[in-house]
Every structure is written in structure tokens, then in C-alpha cells.
C-alpha positions as CSV (number, residue, x, y, z in Angstrom):
1,X,-16.8,-49.1,101.1
2,X,-17.0,-49.9,104.8
3,X,-13.2,-50.0,105.4
4,X,-10.3,-47.8,104.1
5,X,-9.6,-48.6,100.5
6,X,-5.9,-49.4,101.1
7,X,-6.7,-52.3,103.4
8,X,-7.6,-55.9,102.6
9,X,-6.6,-58.3,99.8
10,X,-6.0,-56.5,96.6
11,X,-8.8,-57.1,94.1
12,X,-10.0,-54.7,91.4
13,X,-11.7,-51.8,93.1
14,X,-12.0,-54.0,96.3
15,X,-14.7,-56.1,94.5
16,X,-15.3,-59.6,95.9
17,X,-13.0,-62.3,94.6
18,X,-15.1,-65.3,93.6
19,X,-15.4,-67.9,90.9
20,X,-19.2,-68.1,91.4
21,X,-20.9,-66.5,88.4
22,X,-24.6,-66.7,89.1
23,X,-26.2,-63.3,88.5
24,X,-22.8,-61.7,87.7
25,X,-22.9,-59.0,85.1
26,X,-19.2,-58.4,84.7
27,X,-16.2,-60.5,85.7
28,X,-12.7,-58.9,85.9
29,X,-10.2,-61.4,84.8
30,X,-6.4,-61.2,84.9
31,X,-4.2,-62.7,82.2
32,X,-0.6,-62.4,83.6
33,X,1.3,-63.2,80.4
34,X,4.0,-61.3,78.6
35,X,6.4,-63.6,76.8
36,X,5.1,-62.6,73.4
37,X,6.6,-59.1,73.7
38,X,9.0,-57.8,71.2
39,X,10.7,-55.0,73.2
40,X,10.3,-54.5,76.9
41,X,8.8,-57.3,79.0
42,X,6.9,-57.0,82.3
43,X,3.2,-57.0,81.4
44,X,2.8,-60.3,83.3
45,X,2.6,-58.0,86.3
46,X,0.0,-55.8,84.6
47,X,-3.0,-57.3,86.3
48,X,-1.4,-56.8,89.7
49,X,-0.5,-53.2,88.9
50,X,-4.0,-52.4,87.6
51,X,-5.6,-53.9,90.6
52,X,-3.3,-51.9,92.9
53,X,-4.1,-48.7,90.9
54,X,-7.8,-49.3,91.3
55,X,-8.1,-48.7,95.0
56,X,-9.1,-45.0,94.5
57,X,-12.1,-45.8,92.2
58,X,-15.4,-44.7,93.6
59,X,-18.9,-45.9,92.6
60,X,-20.4,-42.8,91.0
61,X,-19.5,-41.7,87.5
62,X,-20.3,-38.0,87.1
63,X,-19.9,-37.7,83.4
64,X,-22.4,-40.6,82.7
65,X,-24.5,-39.9,85.7
66,X,-24.6,-43.4,87.1
67,X,-23.5,-45.6,90.0
68,X,-21.2,-48.0,88.2
69,X,-20.8,-50.5,91.1
70,X,-24.5,-50.1,92.1
71,X,-25.8,-50.7,88.6
72,X,-24.0,-53.9,88.0
73,X,-23.0,-57.1,89.9
74,X,-19.2,-57.1,89.3
75,X,-16.7,-59.6,90.7
76,X,-13.0,-60.1,90.5
77,X,-12.7,-63.6,89.0
78,X,-9.0,-63.9,89.6
79,X,-6.5,-64.9,86.9
80,X,-6.7,-67.5,84.2
81,X,-4.0,-70.2,83.8
82,X,-1.2,-69.3,81.4
83,X,2.0,-71.0,80.2
84,X,5.0,-68.6,80.3
85,X,7.0,-68.8,77.1
86,X,4.2,-70.3,75.0
87,X,1.9,-67.8,73.4
88,X,0.1,-70.3,71.3
89,X,-0.8,-72.6,74.2
90,X,-1.7,-69.7,76.3
91,X,-4.2,-68.5,73.7
92,X,-6.0,-71.8,74.1
93,X,-5.9,-71.6,77.9
94,X,-7.4,-68.1,77.8
95,X,-10.2,-69.2,75.6
96,X,-10.9,-72.1,77.9
97,X,-10.7,-69.9,81.0
98,X,-13.2,-67.3,79.6
99,X,-15.7,-69.9,78.4
100,X,-17.5,-70.4,81.7
101,X,-17.7,-66.6,82.2
102,X,-19.4,-66.1,78.8
103,X,-21.6,-69.2,79.4
104,X,-22.9,-67.6,82.6
105,X,-23.9,-64.5,80.6
106,X,-21.2,-62.3,82.2
107,X,-19.1,-59.8,80.4
108,X,-15.4,-60.4,80.9
109,X,-13.1,-57.4,81.5
110,X,-9.6,-58.8,80.9
111,X,-6.5,-57.2,82.5
112,X,-3.4,-58.1,80.5
113,X,-0.8,-59.1,79.9
114,X,0.7,-58.3,76.5
115,X,-1.6,-57.9,73.5
116,X,-1.1,-61.5,72.3
117,X,-3.8,-62.5,74.9
118,X,-6.5,-61.0,72.7
119,X,-6.4,-63.9,70.4
120,X,-7.6,-66.3,73.1
121,X,-10.3,-63.8,74.1
122,X,-11.6,-63.5,70.5
123,X,-11.7,-67.3,70.2
124,X,-13.9,-67.5,73.3
125,X,-16.2,-64.7,72.2
126,X,-16.6,-66.0,68.7
127,X,-17.4,-69.5,70.1
128,X,-20.0,-68.0,72.5
129,X,-21.6,-65.8,69.9
130,X,-21.5,-68.4,67.2
131,X,-20.0,-65.9,64.7
132,X,-17.0,-63.6,64.3
133,X,-16.7,-60.6,66.5
134,X,-16.4,-56.9,65.5
135,X,-13.5,-55.2,67.3
136,X,-13.0,-51.6,68.4
137,X,-9.3,-51.1,69.0
138,X,-7.5,-48.2,70.6
139,X,-3.8,-48.8,70.1
140,X,-0.6,-47.3,68.9
141,X,-0.1,-50.3,66.6
142,X,-2.4,-52.3,64.4
143,X,-1.0,-55.7,65.5
144,X,-1.6,-57.3,62.1
145,X,1.9,-58.4,61.2
146,X,2.4,-61.9,59.9
147,X,5.4,-62.8,62.0
148,X,8.3,-61.4,63.9
149,X,11.7,-63.1,63.4
150,X,9.7,-66.2,62.3
151,X,7.4,-66.1,65.3
152,X,3.7,-66.3,64.4
153,X,2.3,-65.9,67.9
154,X,3.4,-62.6,69.5
155,X,1.9,-59.3,70.5
156,X,2.2,-57.8,67.0
157,X,0.2,-60.6,65.2
158,X,-3.0,-61.4,67.1
159,X,-5.4,-59.7,64.8
160,X,-4.0,-61.4,61.7
161,X,-4.2,-64.7,63.4
162,X,-7.8,-63.9,64.4
163,X,-8.7,-63.2,60.7
164,X,-7.1,-66.5,59.7
165,X,-9.1,-68.3,62.3
166,X,-12.3,-66.6,61.4
167,X,-12.9,-65.3,64.9
168,X,-12.9,-61.6,64.0
169,X,-15.0,-59.7,61.5
170,X,-12.6,-57.1,60.0
171,X,-15.4,-55.6,57.9
172,X,-17.1,-54.7,61.3
173,X,-13.9,-53.6,63.1
174,X,-12.4,-50.2,63.5
175,X,-8.8,-49.7,64.7
176,X,-7.7,-46.2,65.9
177,X,-4.7,-44.4,67.4
178,X,-1.9,-45.9,65.3
179,X,1.2,-43.7,65.1
180,X,5.0,-43.7,65.0
181,X,7.6,-45.0,62.6
182,X,6.9,-48.2,60.7
183,X,9.1,-50.9,59.1
184,X,7.2,-50.1,55.8
185,X,4.0,-48.5,54.5
186,X,2.7,-52.0,54.1
187,X,2.4,-52.4,57.9
188,X,-0.9,-50.5,57.8
189,X,-1.9,-51.1,54.2
190,X,-2.0,-54.8,54.8
191,X,-4.4,-54.2,57.7
192,X,-6.7,-52.3,55.3
193,X,-6.4,-55.0,52.7
194,X,-7.6,-57.5,55.4
195,X,-10.7,-55.4,55.7
196,X,-10.0,-53.3,58.8
197,X,-10.9,-49.6,58.9
198,X,-8.0,-47.6,60.4
199,X,-8.0,-44.2,61.9
200,X,-4.5,-43.1,62.5
201,X,-3.5,-41.0,65.5
202,X,-3.5,-37.6,63.9
203,X,-6.8,-38.2,62.2
204,X,-8.3,-39.5,65.4
205,X,-7.5,-36.2,67.1
206,X,-8.9,-34.2,64.3
207,X,-12.3,-35.9,64.0
208,X,-13.1,-35.7,67.7
209,X,-15.2,-38.0,69.9
210,X,-18.5,-37.4,68.1
211,X,-17.3,-38.4,64.6
212,X,-15.3,-41.2,66.1
213,X,-18.4,-42.6,67.9
214,X,-20.4,-42.3,64.7
215,X,-17.8,-44.2,62.7
216,X,-17.6,-47.0,65.3
217,X,-21.3,-47.4,65.5
218,X,-21.7,-47.6,61.7
219,X,-18.8,-50.0,61.4
220,X,-20.0,-52.4,64.1
221,X,-23.6,-52.7,62.9
222,X,-25.7,-55.2,64.9
223,X,-23.3,-58.0,65.4
224,X,-21.3,-58.9,68.6
225,X,-18.7,-56.3,69.6
226,X,-15.5,-56.3,71.6
227,X,-13.3,-53.4,72.8
228,X,-9.6,-53.7,73.2
229,X,-7.6,-50.9,74.8
230,X,-3.8,-51.0,74.6
231,X,-2.3,-48.6,77.1
232,X,0.4,-47.5,74.6
233,X,-2.3,-45.5,72.7
234,X,-1.7,-43.0,75.5
235,X,1.3,-40.7,75.2
236,X,4.2,-42.2,77.3
237,X,4.5,-39.0,79.2
238,X,1.4,-40.1,81.0
239,X,1.7,-43.9,80.6
240,X,5.4,-44.7,80.7
241,X,4.8,-48.2,82.0
242,X,4.4,-50.1,78.8
243,X,6.4,-52.4,76.5
244,X,6.4,-50.6,73.2
245,X,6.0,-46.9,73.8
246,X,5.4,-44.5,70.9
247,X,5.6,-40.7,71.4
248,X,2.8,-38.2,70.6
249,X,0.0,-40.3,71.8
250,X,-3.4,-39.5,73.2
251,X,-3.7,-37.5,76.4
252,X,-5.5,-39.4,79.2
253,X,-8.6,-37.1,79.1
254,X,-8.8,-37.5,75.3
255,X,-8.9,-41.3,75.6
256,X,-11.5,-41.3,78.4
257,X,-13.8,-39.0,76.3
258,X,-13.4,-41.3,73.3
259,X,-14.5,-44.2,75.5
260,X,-17.5,-42.3,76.9
261,X,-18.6,-41.5,73.4
262,X,-19.3,-45.2,72.9
263,X,-21.9,-45.3,75.6
264,X,-24.9,-47.4,74.6
265,X,-23.0,-50.0,72.6
266,X,-23.5,-53.4,74.2
267,X,-19.9,-54.8,74.1
268,X,-19.6,-58.5,74.9
269,X,-16.2,-58.0,76.4
270,X,-13.2,-55.7,77.0
271,X,-9.5,-55.8,77.7
272,X,-6.8,-53.4,78.9
273,X,-3.4,-54.6,78.0
274,X,0.3,-53.9,77.9
275,X,0.7,-52.3,81.3
276,X,4.3,-53.1,82.3
277,X,4.8,-51.6,85.8
278,X,8.6,-52.0,85.9
279,X,8.8,-49.0,83.6
280,X,6.1,-47.0,85.4
281,X,6.7,-43.6,86.9
282,X,6.5,-42.8,90.6
283,X,3.0,-43.0,92.0
284,X,1.7,-45.8,89.9
285,X,1.0,-43.5,87.0
286,X,0.3,-46.1,84.3
287,X,-1.4,-48.5,86.7
288,X,-3.8,-45.9,88.0
289,X,-4.6,-44.7,84.4
290,X,-5.2,-48.3,83.3
291,X,-7.5,-48.8,86.3
292,X,-9.5,-45.7,85.3
293,X,-9.7,-47.0,81.7
294,X,-11.1,-50.2,83.1
295,X,-13.6,-48.2,85.2
296,X,-14.8,-46.5,82.0
297,X,-15.3,-49.9,80.4
298,X,-17.4,-51.0,83.3
299,X,-19.4,-47.8,82.9
300,X,-20.1,-48.7,79.3
301,X,-21.6,-52.0,80.4
302,X,-23.6,-50.2,83.1
303,X,-25.1,-47.9,80.4
304,X,-25.8,-50.8,78.0
305,X,-27.4,-53.0,80.6
306,X,-29.3,-50.1,82.3
């Protein structure tokens, strides 16, 4: 805060870039991978775009009445190693890359990358916790398909793979925001059959943040929890820079209020995924919004650890 925010090396919110984790509460980690997309590529540049969009973030959060950066020791940990074109290998690299962060007691905030990266995240969290993780998902899609043109590891399958691997607890997970045309009704019914609770987009708007928060808290119970935010849950009028846009999504302020309603939950980790800046509007619209979503996730950690 001692120099203009547009100067210096671009880290998230001008936080220090370091791999030293002693005493760190939250580590921002980039995962620049997008070759598991099914429509528009470009999310490999998502971490860079979110970092660039974060320059206007300020420490004090008026809605939650706290100094986010003063309440936590937060660093930008840089990017993990990935293998372009190989989602399965990359999942392993992500798990390995996050292991030291979790071992140090820090909460990783991952900037994606397409949504296939969450499988590696969940592997790391389940290994660190010693049990499967409950997931809170805000997304236009449930991402529980079995395959896509024969491909088992892509951005529409990570939560099914996570169930098969035993790293997610579907009975403690709530997925919300799904909308748009489907290949078949089974696209969502199969997710329910796996044990996930789904709140589709129209229902999410009708229940409001209070009921949403209550349902999430009841669902998660006392086990380890993880929050995944796919930027395509936002209406593409406000977040055009994404790979699989669906019309009639959440408005930005609706999404931020939903996140704030979860204050007090001690999430073990977070991600913000599917930012594809090549399709963004003028003025870094999607990148700035994603950066503000990440800021809200940091605020949740500040409340939980405060």
C-alpha cells in the first residue's frame, strides 16, 4: 500500500510472492491449465487475468467489518507445475503442488484454470484431512458426467472422478447454480444418485442467501469443507470471459451475498476457475469480478480464523 497499485510485479492484490510458508494463513496458488475444456479454451491465462484484476482490491471489507489483509498473513505462492494436454497427469501434479501448502497449515486459494483442476485439489485436501471432503459448489454445471467423447478426465467429469476415488463426500456436498439446456435429464439426476444435493439456478434465486446458507451448513456438518466457484455461475453479461457460458445466471451482487452468507464456515480451501480472458469484455470485466470473488473467499477465512 506504499506505492501505486498499478506498479510492481503482478501478484494477487500486490501480496508478497514467496514459497516460504511459515506462519502463512492463506496461500494464493495459480493453476494455469485449460486443455480439459470442451468448448472455448483460454483458462490457462485465468490466473494471470485474476491477478491483474486484483490490483484495485483494498484491505477493509465493509460488509463483514474486517481488515482482510490485516487479519491474515496471505502470500502469492505462484503457480504449480502442470502438463498441457494431459489432465490426468496434471491432477497429480496439482495434488503434489498443494501438499506442502496444506502441510504448513495454510489454506490454498487456487486460481484456475479449467474446472478439471479441482480433482487434484480434492486429492490433496482428502490426503491432508485423512477423510473425504464436503464440497460447496457454485457453478452453471454439475460436472459429474462420466466421459466426453471417450475422455474421462476433462472439466465436465471431476466430481464423478472424485467420488470414484473417495476424495469427496457427496452426502456432505451441496452444488448450486446449475442452469441451461442439458443433453438429457439424467445429467442432473445422476449427480443426485451419487448423493449430491443440487440447488438449480431458479431455485437458488428463490430461496435467497439465508436459506442457502442454512442448507449449506446442515449439509456440511462438522467434517472438512472446500468451496469451488466456477465463474460461469455468473450471467455472461457480467462475466463473458469463460469457456462454457450459460445465459440467465447470477448477477455479481447476488453471488457475493451468497458467499458472505457462509461466513463462519472454516473452509480448508477454495478455488475460482474457468476465467478465460480472451473472451472477456473491455476493462477486464471477468478478471476483476473473479478477483473480487477471491477477495470474498479470503474474507471467509478471515472470519473463520478471527
